[in-house]
N, C-alpha and C positions, 0 to 999 in steps of 0.2 A: 337736963338736956332733953329736948323734944324728940319724939319718935323719928321725925324726918332728919334732924341733925344727927341723931345716933346712927341712923341708917347710912347717912352720907359719910360719917366718920369711919364706920366699920367696913363698908364696902368699897370706899374709894380712897379717902385720905390716909387711913392707916396702912393699907397695902402699898400705896405709892411711896409713902415715907419709908417703909421697911425695905422695899426694893432699892430705893436710892441709897440708903445707908449700907445695905449689903454690897451694892456695886462699888460704893466709895471705898469700902474696906478691902476690896480685892484688886482694884485697878493699881497699876504701878505708881508708887509715890503718893498714894491716896489723893490723887488729883480730883478735886471737887468738880471742875469743869468737864473733865472726861466722863465722870460719873453722870453728870447732867445730860451730856450728849448721848450716852448709851441709853439712859432712861427714856429720853425723848424719842429715840429711834424705836425702842421697844413699844412705847405707847402708840406711835404712829403706825407701826406694823399691825398692832392689834385693832386699830381703828380703820385700817385700810379699806375693808369692804364698805364701810359706812361712808367714808370720805370720798371713795371712788364714785359711788352712786351720786353723791352730792355734786361732784364736778361735772358729771355727764348731764345731770338734770339742769344745772345752772347754765351750761353751754347751750343745751337744747332750748331752754326758756328764752335766752337771749336771741337765738336765731329765729324763733317764731314770732318775736315781737312785731316786726314789720307787717306780717300777715294779720296779726290780731288788730293792729292799728287800722289796716285797710278795711277789715270787716266792721270794726266799730264805726268808721266813717261812712261806709256803704249803707249800714243798717241803723244809722243813728236815730231814725224815727220809728224803728221797730225793735224795741228792746228784747222781745221774746225771740225773734229771729236772730238778733245779734248774739244772745247768749248761746243759742243752739249752734251757730256757726263757730263761735269761739271754742266751745266744748269739742266740736268736731276737729278743730285744729289740734287741740291737746290730745285727742284720741289718735289721730294719724301720727303724731309725734311720739305716741306711747309714753306720755309723761303726765304727771298730775300738777295742777297749779301750785300745789304746796310741796312738791317733791324736793325742792332745793332747801327747804327749811327743816324738814324732818331730820336729815343727818346732822345738822348744826345743833338741834335740840338734844340729840343723843350724845354728841360730843361735849356739850357745854358743861355738864357736871364733872366730867373727867378733867377738863381744862381748869375749872375753878379749883378742883382738888390739887392739881399740880401747882397752880399759882400759890396756893396756901402752903404747900409743902416747901416750895422754894423760898417763900417769904420768911418762914419761921423754922427752917431746918436746923439752925444753929442755937435755938433756944432750948432750955432745960425741959420745957413742956413738950417739945417735939420728941425728944428722946424717950419721954414717958409713953409714947405711942408704939414703941418697938415691941415686937413679939418676944416671947421668952427665949426662943432659939436664935434670935439675932443679937449678938453681943453689942453693947453700946460702946461706941468709940470714946476714948478719953476726951478728945477734942476734934471738932470738924474744922479743918482749915479751908477757908474760902478762896485760896489762891489757885489760879488756873495757869498752867504752863510755867509756873514759877514767877510770873511777872504781873498777872492781872488779878486784882482782888474783886471777886464776884459779889462782895458785900457792898461795894461802892455804888453810888448813884451818880449818873451823869459822867462826863469825861473831863470835868475841871474841878479840882479839889483845892482846898486851902491848906497850906502847910507852912508853919512859921510866918504867918501873915502874908504869904505870897500865893498867887494862883498858879497851880501846876496843871498843865495840859497833858492828859493821859491818852497816848495814841492807841494803846490796846483797847481801852474803853470805847473810844471813838469808832474803831473798826467794828466792834460788836454792834453798837447802836446804829451807826450809819448802814452797816451791812444788813441788819434786820429790816430797816426801812426800805433800802434798795431792793432787797429780795421780795418784800411785800408788794412793792410797786410793779416789779416784773411779773409776779404771780398774777396780779389783777389784770395786767395787760394780756397775759396768756388766756385768761378765762373769758375776756371780752369777745363778743361775737365779731367776726370779720364783716366789715361793711361791704355790701354788694352793690355795685353800680347798676342803675336802671338804664338799659340800652335804649329805651324809647324816649326817656325824658330825664333831664338833669335836675328836675324839681323834686322836692320831698314834701310829704304831707307835714303840716305844722306839728301834729302830735308826735310823729316819728322823729322829726328833727329835735323836738324838745326832749324826748326820751334819750336820744343819743347824746345830747348836750349834758344831761344829768349824769349819764353813765360816765362820760369823760371826766366830769367834775369829781365823781366818787373815786376814780382811779388815782387822782392826785390828793384828794382830801384825806382818805384813810391812811396813807403812808405819812402824811404831814401830821395827822392826829397821833399816830403811833409814835412818832419821833418824840413828841412832848410827853407822852405817857411814859415811855421808856426812860426818859431823863429823871423821872421821879421814883422809879422802881429799882430795886437791887439789880445789879448787872447780871446776876444769875438768871433772872427772868428774861433779860435781853438775849442771853445766850440760848435759852430754850426757844425763844421766838425766832431767832436766826436759824437754828438747826431745823426746827419744825417747818419753817417756810421753805427752806432749801429742799427738804424732803418732799414737801407738797409740789414744788416746781418740777422735780424729777418725776413724781407720780403723775402730775397733770400732763407732762410731755408725752408719756406713753399712753395715757388714757385718751387724750384728745387726738393723738395721732391715729389711734384705732377708731375713734369716734368719727373723724372726718372722712374715713373711708366708707362710712355708712350714710344712708340717706333715707328719708321717708317721703311718701307721696305728697306732692303739692299740687294745688290747682293751677 
């Protein structure tokens, strides 16, 4: 095992695995789904300062895009002046051009670890990652609320040669996709009408069109990804996104009461 892999295992994968197993063994009925929900909330709370900063930065970046496009058009023949003016816009908004990416990079290793834990939690190898003070359960049941098997993939299974449609699975997968769509709509900048002219610059119009396409593309892409993954990951995705929606509601509500100087 390389140094980086060993570090990843020791600092992220192993602690998350142990916390999940510890929660699983104390929740009523050893409900695996409830254990995942609790673990997801714990992780989201720990990452709250980082994710909150990312939400604010992304919203701010979206809102200043029209200004940046106008500056780029105005000084298209003077690149030096263009760069200076764009940097001034970022400075007035008190954000960095890369501020929305930093929180994502910090959260990414944690999310990868969590996916690996949920993917392989029922294997013998996974139980080998437990600390000495965490008792290994005899068996980990993947049943959620007594009816949903979180080890399933998709919401249609074959049994006795017949296709069976699982409503519980569909609720989790469709719910995760719908929640992601709503979250992306929330983070998108509100379009402000120009009182002097109904026309938009071509660059600004193109940027808005791409943004709208992304709002639909990512949930669509998520749907097909979740169909291929264990439902446990879909449940995590749903709970995590719902947490983000609540978080963004309060962050953006506070953000919209603030403003920065504009020309």
